[in-house]
C-alpha positions, 0 to 999 in steps of 0.5 A: 663328395661322391653323393654331392654331385646329384644335389640341387642348387638349394642342397648345394647351398646348404652344404656350403653354408654348413661347412660340409664342402667348399666352392673349390671342392665343388668346382674340382669335383664338377670339372673332373666329372665334366672331363669324364662323364660329361664328355661321354655324353658329348656335352662338353665343348670347353672346360673353363678350368682356370677361370673356374678355379679363380672364381671358386677361390674368390667365392670361398674367401667371400663366404669365409669372410661372411660376404654372401651373394645369395643362393648361387654363391659358390655353385658351379654351372655350365653355359650353352656355347652360344654365350660369350665368356671372356678368354674362351672360344664361343663356337655356336656348335659349328665348325666355321666358328670353332675358333671365334672369341669375343671380348667380355662376357654375355650379360647372363654370364655377367649376372651369374658372376655377380651372383657368385656362381662359377662358370666351369664349362661351355656346353655343347649344342646343335650347330647354330642352335638348329636354325638350318633345320637339322634332321640328325643328332650328329649336327653338332661340333662335339657329336650327337648329344646323348641323354644320360638316362639311356646311354648304353647299347642304343643311346638316346638323343639328348634333344636340341638345341641345348643338348649339352645343357640338358645332358650335363644337368641330367648327368650331374656334371654341373650344378645347373646350366643355361640354355637357349630356346627359339623353338623348343630348344630348352623344353625338348632337352629338358624332357629328354634328359629328365631335368627341369627347364624354364623357357622365360617369356620373350625379353625376360632375360637379356640376350646381349652377348648371345648368338642371334638366331631369331631376334624376335623369338630367342630366349635364354633360360635355366636348366636345373635339377628342380623347378625351385632351382629354375626359379632361383637361377631366373631370379639372378639373370632376369631384368632389364639390360640397357645393352639389349633394348628388347629386354623387359622392364618388368620385375621378377622375384623368386620366391614371389612376395605373396605365395598362394597355397591353393585356389589356382585356376588351371587351364588344361589343353584338350587332347594333351595325352593324344598320340603320346607314349602310355607312360607319358600319358600316365605321368601327365594324368597323375600330375593333374590329380596333384593339381586338383588338390590345389585348384580347379581344372578346366579343359580348354581348346586352342584356337585353330591358328597357323602357329607352326607356319608363322613361327617357321617363316619368322625364324627363316627370315631372321636367320637369313639376315643373321647368317647371310654372310655364312651362306653367301660366302660358302662357309656354310659347306663346313657345317657338320650335317649335310642337310644344314649346308643347303637348308638355310639357302632357301631362306635367302629367297623368302619374300619380305611381304611373307615375313611381314604377313607372318608378323601381323598374324603373330600379333593376332595369335598373341591377342587371341591367346592372351584373351584365352589364357587370362582366365587362368593362373596356369596353363597345363600342357605337354607343349604350347605354341611358340610364337 
């Protein structure tokens, strides 16, 4: 079992179906690693050990009986601690909510349960998903998230706000994880922890049972040890949910019914390697050379539009509504980071007309980008605007 923990979801599935391991063996192994290695990186809030062993025993019995729910059947995973899980606290990474619990599972957790995946832990996060504009890694209930790739004398931050999800996957203490993103909270820890993160488009995955930071920008997505794993997990959690009116009716399938091996049109954002570390630039250029083998590359310029300003206004206005009671009651003073106790207060004074103007500008931005991006199959860039 010492070599199994680094396996991808696909590899774990092969081991399970070959009889080289079992769901209960995998679950015990990951629970042990979570309680030792995972806590070293401040990645763990709550071990769901009783539930995990119950789900593992069910998965083991089903697979032994020939009932296979699919590629996630018997795979242990962790969920960012803004997703509800029946019987366990959902802390939102913040002291004022450390004891709160909800009835029922989040829709994503329900979907993964139906797919046979095994919930082994609620994973750490920046308090309130970073909505209060934190300035330090310590803004978390469990302490600063640490990247498993640089955790020695001067530990590197795991990134936020899905810090625990990133470090847990990077440290191989779960088979995969679910994170959330409003403004970089999946892609940043994925980059900092050396894992694959998939931020779905808005509405692709239901957010029922997840903490709301910004209703028109929040997304839930997988964090895995391979891009293929991300596709598999997204396939299990995507889809319309009547309990979340914002969830999309569009279908999603992985692998897609028709896969192309070549002929892709790649749009590469101009200036992608400016002001980045030489090693990062070299990796990006090497990736472009690989893409040249399966398609054409064209450099494109993004329109000069106020992406960050619009995103900031929308998030501030919506978090003011979501956390008004926290701030007006004074409970905000219990947050870990001193700046988080005051940063959100200004959002309560944001004028409605500024929020409405930001929504109108966002619509214009989306039209502009849709027109630009429609010429390509894939847009390649270290990062893209979040609107």
